[in-house]
C-alpha positions as CSV (number, residue, x, y, z in Angstrom):
1,X,-2.4,-16.7,-22.5
2,X,-4.7,-13.9,-21.8
3,X,-4.6,-10.5,-23.3
4,X,-5.6,-7.9,-21.4
5,X,-6.2,-4.2,-23.0
6,X,-5.4,-0.6,-21.3
7,X,-7.9,2.1,-20.6
8,X,-7.6,5.6,-22.3
9,X,-10.7,7.7,-23.0
10,X,-12.8,5.2,-22.3
11,X,-11.6,2.7,-24.7
12,X,-10.0,-0.2,-24.1
13,X,-6.4,0.2,-26.2
14,X,-3.5,-1.9,-27.1
15,X,-0.4,-0.9,-29.6
16,X,1.2,-4.4,-30.7
17,X,4.0,-4.7,-28.0
18,X,3.2,-6.5,-24.7
19,X,4.3,-7.1,-21.6
20,X,4.3,-10.8,-19.8
21,X,2.7,-11.4,-16.6
22,X,4.0,-14.4,-14.7
23,X,2.7,-16.3,-11.7
24,X,5.5,-16.4,-9.0
25,X,4.6,-19.9,-7.8
26,X,6.1,-20.8,-11.3
27,X,7.6,-18.3,-13.4
28,X,8.2,-20.6,-16.3
29,X,5.6,-19.9,-18.4
30,X,3.7,-16.1,-18.5
31,X,-0.2,-16.5,-18.0
32,X,-1.7,-13.1,-19.6
33,X,-0.1,-10.1,-21.5
34,X,-0.9,-6.5,-21.3
35,X,0.0,-3.4,-23.8
36,X,3.6,-2.2,-23.7
37,X,2.2,1.7,-24.2
38,X,4.7,4.1,-25.4
39,X,5.3,7.9,-24.7
40,X,2.6,8.8,-27.1
41,X,-0.3,6.9,-25.3
42,X,0.8,8.3,-22.0
43,X,0.6,12.2,-23.6
44,X,-2.8,11.0,-24.8
45,X,-4.2,9.8,-21.8
46,X,-3.5,13.0,-20.0
47,X,-5.2,14.7,-23.0
48,X,-8.6,12.5,-22.0
49,X,-8.0,13.3,-18.6
50,X,-7.4,17.1,-19.0
51,X,-10.8,17.0,-21.2
52,X,-12.7,14.6,-18.7
53,X,-11.8,16.7,-15.4
54,X,-13.8,20.1,-16.9
55,X,-16.9,18.1,-16.7
56,X,-16.3,15.6,-14.2
57,X,-15.8,18.7,-11.6
58,X,-19.1,19.7,-12.4
59,X,-20.8,16.3,-11.8
60,X,-22.9,16.3,-9.2
61,X,-21.4,14.6,-6.1
62,X,-24.5,12.2,-5.7
63,X,-24.1,11.0,-9.1
64,X,-20.3,10.2,-8.6
65,X,-21.6,8.6,-5.9
66,X,-23.8,6.4,-7.9
67,X,-20.9,5.4,-9.9
68,X,-18.4,4.7,-7.1
69,X,-21.4,2.5,-5.6
70,X,-21.7,0.3,-8.8
71,X,-18.2,0.1,-9.4
72,X,-18.1,-1.3,-6.0
73,X,-21.3,-3.8,-6.4
74,X,-19.6,-5.1,-9.6
75,X,-16.2,-5.9,-7.7
76,X,-18.2,-7.8,-5.3
77,X,-20.2,-9.6,-7.9
78,X,-16.8,-10.5,-9.6
79,X,-14.3,-10.9,-6.6
80,X,-13.5,-15.0,-7.5
81,X,-12.6,-14.0,-10.8
82,X,-10.5,-10.8,-9.6
83,X,-9.1,-13.3,-6.5
84,X,-7.9,-15.2,-8.7
85,X,-6.1,-12.7,-11.0
86,X,-4.9,-11.1,-8.1
87,X,-3.2,-14.6,-6.8
88,X,-2.0,-15.0,-10.1
89,X,0.4,-12.4,-10.5
90,X,1.2,-11.4,-7.1
91,X,1.3,-14.9,-5.4
92,X,-0.7,-14.2,-2.0
93,X,-3.0,-16.4,-1.2
94,X,-6.5,-16.8,-2.4
95,X,-7.9,-15.6,1.3
96,X,-5.8,-12.9,1.1
97,X,-6.6,-11.8,-2.4
98,X,-10.3,-12.2,-1.4
99,X,-10.1,-9.8,1.3
100,X,-8.0,-7.1,-0.8
101,X,-10.9,-7.6,-3.4
102,X,-13.2,-6.9,-0.5
103,X,-11.5,-4.4,0.9
104,X,-10.7,-2.6,-2.6
105,X,-15.3,-2.4,-2.8
106,X,-15.1,-0.9,0.8
107,X,-13.1,2.0,-0.3
108,X,-15.4,2.8,-3.0
109,X,-18.7,2.8,-1.0
110,X,-16.9,4.6,1.5
111,X,-15.9,7.8,-0.8
112,X,-19.2,7.5,-2.4
113,X,-20.4,8.4,1.1
114,X,-18.2,11.0,1.6
115,X,-18.8,12.8,-1.8
116,X,-22.7,13.4,-0.4
117,X,-21.7,15.2,2.6
118,X,-20.8,18.6,3.5
119,X,-17.7,20.0,1.6
120,X,-17.0,22.9,3.6
121,X,-17.3,25.1,6.4
122,X,-18.9,28.2,7.1
123,X,-16.9,30.6,9.5
124,X,-17.3,33.8,11.8
125,X,-16.7,37.0,10.1
126,X,-15.2,40.2,11.9
127,X,-17.2,42.5,9.3
128,X,-20.7,43.5,9.9
129,X,-23.6,41.8,7.7
130,X,-20.9,39.0,5.9
131,X,-21.0,35.6,6.1
132,X,-17.7,33.7,5.1
133,X,-17.3,30.0,4.1
134,X,-14.8,27.6,2.8
135,X,-15.5,25.3,0.2
136,X,-13.4,22.6,-1.4
137,X,-12.5,22.1,-4.8
138,X,-10.5,19.1,-6.8
139,X,-7.3,19.9,-7.8
140,X,-7.0,18.6,-11.4
141,X,-5.0,15.5,-13.0
142,X,-3.7,13.3,-10.4
143,X,-0.9,10.5,-11.9
144,X,-1.6,7.8,-9.2
145,X,1.6,5.0,-9.1
146,X,1.3,2.0,-7.4
147,X,3.1,-1.0,-6.2
148,X,3.1,-4.5,-6.7
149,X,2.6,-5.6,-3.0
150,X,-0.9,-4.7,-3.1
151,X,-2.3,-4.4,-6.9
152,X,-5.8,-3.9,-6.1
153,X,-6.1,-2.3,-2.3
154,X,-3.3,0.6,-3.2
155,X,-5.1,1.8,-6.7
156,X,-8.7,1.7,-4.7
157,X,-7.0,3.5,-1.6
158,X,-5.6,6.4,-3.9
159,X,-8.5,6.2,-6.6
160,X,-11.8,6.3,-4.7
161,X,-11.3,9.4,-2.8
162,X,-9.9,11.4,-6.0
163,X,-12.7,10.3,-7.6
164,X,-15.6,11.2,-5.7
165,X,-13.5,14.6,-5.1
166,X,-14.2,15.4,-8.7
167,X,-10.4,15.2,-10.1
168,X,-9.3,12.9,-13.0
169,X,-6.3,10.4,-13.2
170,X,-3.9,8.6,-15.0
171,X,-3.1,5.4,-13.5
172,X,0.0,3.4,-13.6
173,X,-0.2,0.2,-12.2
174,X,3.0,-1.7,-11.4
175,X,4.2,-4.0,-14.3
176,X,4.2,-7.3,-12.4
177,X,0.8,-7.0,-11.2
178,X,-1.1,-5.1,-13.9
179,X,-4.5,-7.4,-13.9
180,X,-5.5,-6.5,-10.6
181,X,-5.6,-2.5,-11.4
182,X,-7.7,-3.2,-14.5
183,X,-10.2,-5.1,-12.6
184,X,-10.5,-2.0,-10.6
185,X,-10.8,0.4,-14.0
186,X,-13.2,-2.4,-15.4
187,X,-15.6,-2.1,-12.5
188,X,-15.3,1.9,-13.0
189,X,-16.1,2.3,-16.4
190,X,-18.6,-0.9,-16.6
191,X,-20.4,1.3,-13.4
192,X,-20.9,4.7,-16.1
193,X,-17.5,6.5,-15.1
194,X,-17.4,9.1,-18.0
195,X,-14.6,8.5,-20.7
196,X,-11.1,9.7,-20.2
197,X,-11.7,10.6,-15.9
198,X,-9.9,7.4,-15.3
199,X,-7.0,6.1,-17.8
200,X,-5.2,3.3,-17.2
201,X,-1.2,3.2,-18.7
202,X,0.4,0.0,-18.4
203,X,4.0,-0.2,-19.9
204,X,8.2,-0.2,-19.3
205,X,8.6,2.9,-16.4
206,X,12.2,3.4,-18.4
207,X,10.4,4.2,-21.7
208,X,7.6,6.2,-20.3
209,X,8.8,7.7,-17.2
210,X,9.8,11.2,-18.7
211,X,6.0,11.3,-20.3
212,X,4.0,10.2,-17.0
213,X,6.0,12.7,-15.0
214,X,7.1,15.6,-16.7
215,X,3.4,16.5,-18.5
216,X,2.8,20.0,-17.2
217,X,-0.9,19.3,-16.7
218,X,-0.1,17.2,-13.3
219,X,-1.8,18.9,-10.1
220,X,-0.5,16.0,-8.1
221,X,1.1,12.8,-8.1
222,X,0.3,10.0,-5.5
223,X,2.8,7.1,-5.3
224,X,3.1,3.9,-3.1
225,X,6.8,2.0,-3.2
226,X,10.6,2.0,-2.5
227,X,12.4,5.5,-0.8
228,X,14.5,5.4,-3.7
229,X,12.3,5.6,-6.4
230,X,10.0,7.9,-4.1
231,X,13.0,10.3,-3.4
232,X,13.7,10.5,-6.9
233,X,10.1,11.4,-8.1
234,X,10.1,14.1,-5.4
235,X,13.2,15.8,-6.6
236,X,11.7,15.3,-9.7
237,X,8.9,17.5,-8.9
238,X,10.3,19.7,-6.5
239,X,10.7,22.9,-8.5
240,X,7.1,22.4,-10.2
241,X,3.6,23.4,-8.3
242,X,2.9,19.6,-7.9
243,X,1.3,18.1,-5.0
244,X,3.4,14.7,-4.1
245,X,1.8,12.1,-1.8
246,X,4.1,9.2,-0.8
247,X,4.0,5.8,1.3
248,X,7.2,4.7,1.4
249,X,9.0,2.2,3.3
250,X,9.0,0.7,7.1
251,X,10.9,-1.4,9.6
252,X,7.9,-1.8,11.6
253,X,8.7,-2.9,15.3
254,X,6.7,-5.0,18.0
255,X,7.7,-4.8,21.5
256,X,6.8,-7.9,23.8
257,X,6.9,-6.1,27.4
258,X,7.6,-8.9,30.1
259,X,3.7,-8.9,31.3
260,X,2.3,-9.6,28.0
261,X,-0.1,-12.6,27.2
262,X,2.8,-14.2,25.3
263,X,1.3,-16.9,23.0
264,X,-1.1,-14.4,22.0
265,X,1.6,-12.1,21.4
266,X,3.5,-14.7,19.2
267,X,0.5,-15.4,17.5
268,X,0.1,-11.8,16.4
269,X,3.5,-11.4,15.6
270,X,3.8,-14.3,13.0
271,X,0.9,-12.9,11.5
272,X,2.1,-9.2,10.9
273,X,5.5,-10.5,9.9
274,X,4.5,-13.5,7.4
275,X,1.2,-12.2,5.9
276,X,1.7,-12.0,2.6
277,X,5.1,-13.4,2.7
278,X,6.3,-10.1,4.9
279,X,5.6,-8.3,1.4
280,X,3.6,-5.5,3.0
281,X,4.9,-1.8,4.1
282,X,3.2,-2.3,7.6
283,X,4.6,-5.9,8.0
284,X,6.7,-6.5,11.5
285,X,9.9,-6.8,10.6
286,X,11.9,-6.1,14.1
287,X,10.6,-7.7,17.7
288,X,11.8,-6.3,20.8
289,X,11.4,-8.2,24.0
290,X,12.2,-7.5,27.8
291,X,14.9,-9.6,29.1
292,X,12.6,-11.8,31.5
293,X,10.8,-13.3,28.7
294,X,13.4,-13.2,25.9
295,X,13.8,-16.9,25.9
296,X,10.3,-18.1,26.2
297,X,8.9,-15.7,24.0
298,X,11.7,-16.7,21.5
299,X,10.6,-20.3,21.7
300,X,7.0,-19.6,21.4
301,X,7.7,-17.3,18.2
302,X,9.9,-20.2,16.4
303,X,7.2,-22.6,17.1
304,X,4.4,-20.6,15.6
305,X,6.4,-19.9,12.4
306,X,7.2,-23.4,12.2
307,X,3.4,-24.3,11.9
308,X,3.4,-22.1,8.5
309,X,2.8,-24.0,5.2
310,X,4.9,-22.6,1.9
311,X,3.1,-23.1,-1.0
312,X,1.2,-21.7,-3.7
313,X,-1.5,-19.3,-3.1
314,X,-4.2,-21.1,-4.9
315,X,-3.5,-24.1,-2.3
316,X,-6.1,-23.6,0.5
317,X,-3.4,-25.6,3.0
318,X,-1.0,-22.3,1.9
319,X,-0.5,-19.9,4.6
320,X,3.1,-18.6,3.2
321,X,2.8,-17.6,-0.4
322,X,5.7,-17.3,-2.7
323,X,7.3,-13.5,-3.1
324,X,5.9,-11.9,-6.0
325,X,8.9,-12.2,-8.6
326,X,12.6,-13.8,-8.9
327,X,13.9,-10.1,-8.6
328,X,12.3,-9.7,-4.9
329,X,13.4,-13.6,-3.9
330,X,16.6,-12.9,-5.0
331,X,16.9,-9.5,-3.1
332,X,15.9,-11.6,0.2
333,X,18.1,-14.3,-0.3
334,X,20.8,-11.7,0.0
335,X,19.7,-9.7,2.6
336,X,19.6,-13.2,4.7
337,X,23.3,-13.9,3.8
338,X,24.5,-10.4,4.5
339,X,22.8,-10.8,7.8
340,X,24.5,-14.2,8.7
341,X,27.5,-12.9,7.2
342,X,26.9,-9.8,10.0
343,X,26.7,-12.1,13.0
344,X,23.2,-13.0,12.9
345,X,21.7,-16.3,13.9
346,X,19.3,-18.3,12.3
347,X,16.8,-19.9,14.8
348,X,14.1,-21.7,11.9
349,X,14.1,-20.8,8.1
350,X,16.7,-19.3,5.9
351,X,17.3,-19.9,2.1
352,X,15.3,-20.1,-0.5
353,X,12.5,-23.2,-0.2
354,X,12.7,-25.5,-3.6
355,X,11.5,-28.7,-2.8
356,X,9.5,-30.3,-5.6
357,X,7.1,-28.3,-7.6
358,X,8.3,-25.2,-5.5
359,X,11.5,-25.1,-7.3
360,X,10.0,-23.3,-9.9
361,X,8.5,-20.5,-7.9
362,X,9.9,-17.5,-5.9
363,X,9.7,-19.3,-2.3
364,X,11.7,-18.3,0.6
365,X,11.5,-20.3,4.0
366,X,10.1,-18.0,7.0
367,X,12.9,-17.1,8.7
368,X,13.6,-16.0,12.2
369,X,17.2,-14.2,13.0
370,X,18.4,-13.8,16.5
371,X,22.0,-12.4,17.9
372,X,21.2,-9.2,15.8
373,X,23.0,-5.6,16.5
374,X,21.3,-2.6,16.0
375,X,23.9,-1.7,13.8
376,X,23.4,-4.8,11.1
377,X,21.8,-3.8,7.8
378,X,18.9,-6.5,8.5
379,X,18.0,-4.6,11.4
380,X,17.4,-1.1,10.0
381,X,17.0,-1.4,6.4
382,X,13.6,-2.5,4.8
383,X,13.7,-6.6,3.3
384,X,10.0,-6.9,2.1
385,X,9.8,-10.3,2.9
386,X,9.6,-13.6,5.2
387,X,12.6,-12.3,7.7
388,X,11.8,-11.1,11.5
389,X,14.5,-10.2,13.5
390,X,14.7,-10.3,17.5
391,X,16.7,-8.5,19.9
392,X,16.7,-8.4,24.0
393,X,16.2,-5.1,25.5
394,X,16.3,-4.4,29.4
395,X,13.4,-2.2,30.2
396,X,10.4,0.0,28.5
397,X,12.5,3.1,28.3
398,X,15.1,0.9,25.8
399,X,12.4,-0.7,24.3
400,X,11.1,2.5,23.4
401,X,14.7,3.7,22.1
402,X,14.6,0.8,19.8
403,X,11.9,1.4,17.9
404,X,12.7,5.2,17.6
405,X,16.2,4.4,16.2
406,X,15.2,4.0,12.7
407,X,15.0,6.3,9.7
408,X,11.3,4.9,9.2
409,X,8.3,5.7,11.3
410,X,5.4,3.7,9.9
411,X,4.0,1.5,12.5
412,X,5.0,-0.2,15.8
413,X,3.0,-2.3,18.4
414,X,3.4,-3.2,21.8
415,X,2.3,-6.5,24.0
416,X,1.2,-5.7,27.3
417,X,-1.1,-5.8,29.9
418,X,-0.3,-2.3,31.7
419,X,-2.7,0.3,30.4
420,X,-0.5,2.9,31.2
421,X,2.9,1.4,29.7
422,X,0.3,1.0,26.5
423,X,-0.4,4.8,26.6
424,X,2.7,5.8,27.1
425,X,4.1,3.7,24.3
426,X,1.6,5.7,22.2
427,X,2.9,8.8,23.1
428,X,6.7,8.1,22.5
429,X,6.7,5.5,20.0
430,X,7.5,7.8,16.7
431,X,5.4,6.1,14.2
432,X,2.2,7.0,11.9
433,X,0.2,3.7,13.2
434,X,0.5,2.6,16.7
435,X,-1.2,-0.9,17.6
436,X,-1.8,-1.9,21.0
437,X,-1.6,-6.3,21.5
438,X,-2.5,-6.6,17.9
439,X,-0.8,-6.6,14.5
440,X,1.1,-3.6,13.3
441,X,-1.3,-4.5,9.9
442,X,-4.8,-4.0,8.8
443,X,-6.1,-0.8,8.6
444,X,-10.0,0.0,8.0
445,X,-10.8,2.4,5.3
446,X,-12.1,5.0,7.4
447,X,-9.0,5.3,9.7
448,X,-6.4,7.6,8.2
449,X,-3.2,5.9,7.6
450,X,0.4,6.9,6.8
451,X,4.1,7.1,8.3
452,X,6.8,9.5,10.0
453,X,10.1,10.4,8.5
454,X,11.2,8.3,5.8
455,X,8.2,6.4,5.5
456,X,6.0,8.9,3.9
457,X,5.3,12.6,3.1
458,X,2.4,15.0,5.1
459,X,-0.5,13.8,3.2
460,X,-1.9,10.6,4.7
461,X,-3.9,8.5,2.9
462,X,-7.8,7.1,4.1
463,X,-10.4,8.4,5.9
464,X,-11.3,11.9,5.3
465,X,-7.2,13.3,5.9
466,X,-6.7,12.0,2.2
467,X,-8.7,15.0,0.8
468,X,-6.3,17.1,1.9
469,X,-4.1,15.6,-1.4
470,X,-6.8,15.9,-3.7
471,X,-8.8,19.0,-2.6
472,X,-7.9,22.8,-2.5
473,X,-9.7,25.1,-0.2
474,X,-11.3,28.4,-1.5
475,X,-12.3,30.7,1.3
476,X,-15.7,32.8,0.1
477,X,-17.0,36.5,2.0
478,X,-20.3,37.6,1.3
479,X,-21.2,40.9,2.1
480,X,-25.1,40.9,2.1
481,X,-26.0,44.7,3.8
482,X,-27.2,47.5,2.3
């Protein structure tokens, strides 16, 4: 079994207590372990971050950029090794893991570039002989909590901008998938990131939660995960002057209008729904189809789903990977059972896939459900698995109403040849990400990302928008007259 240490104060550390890491393709034997750090080690990580921040915020942005660019180069050089660990601990296919590693490097490159750009604005001043400007400054020590579903790209999305802006960080990766985040930290460490600027804490949340969230030196918390945990963190921070950035759940819908290219729409919906076994916050989980094309589109959709090949991420033939843990598999299976109990009809899939060696993994068959009522749990609650529910509507207005009839508002797509309908949908769909004739997933590093309603907080991720979370604005007026 491999042993991978945590990072604190520029040193790779362990304590003697360990957390096992399993491959969801075969959970019988762990393949790696990471330290189960305790509250004292968490507090020590904050000590290191506090000290390092004072120097890092004064470090030339050109030097920060050099380090981020160097880390991006190292990730690309180590891409095969990193992707293998992403697949091993998360289950996603090697193609998906390689894409994730490449995008993580892209985030570092992009924010290295932004670090070199302007950091304020020159403003007119009504007073004579006075020139006023704003300047952006880092906010301090930021706690980063990342999920298991995108264990490398989410840390990259969060850490690259806050480090580029001059902040320090304490980073808690998900217990199921810690190796990916540690690869990211190692690339930064090896590229010359000063000791203590980034500290990685691996441990059991129940034992270190208080030390992680209650430290008085925290200036901000950025979290990606479930609404239940996000809401608990938000309440815990409510009476403190601590910023909270939350990227939470989604129940994303794709609308197929009667004039759509139906085969292309079916392919796009399947890609959006079943990539990473549906374990994406932006995955399409609801499909809303105009009545004239409902039967034809459903037939095409089912046929496309049935071409998917279930298997381990290491098999090049696999197009649908296992779910990331037994707990996640069992949760999805329970959601399926409840949906059928509430009247949904299984058009294809349903249930666990336990054929041959898959009996030892976390496999769920790709599933399409029909006859789904808008009041059922499968239509309203996030499943986070390879499950797609289909409903029929009469006309554009009903389609938009169905999209918006949700507590979430992350992503939505429309498939149509009508440009007016496409722009109208973009205006009326109450989601942070809108796609036209393409998938709800897959956004470039420079594009702002985040949802409305219960899908997240007002602080966006990606692009320049994310700097609103990790920087503060100072206004400076200079009188230069006599």
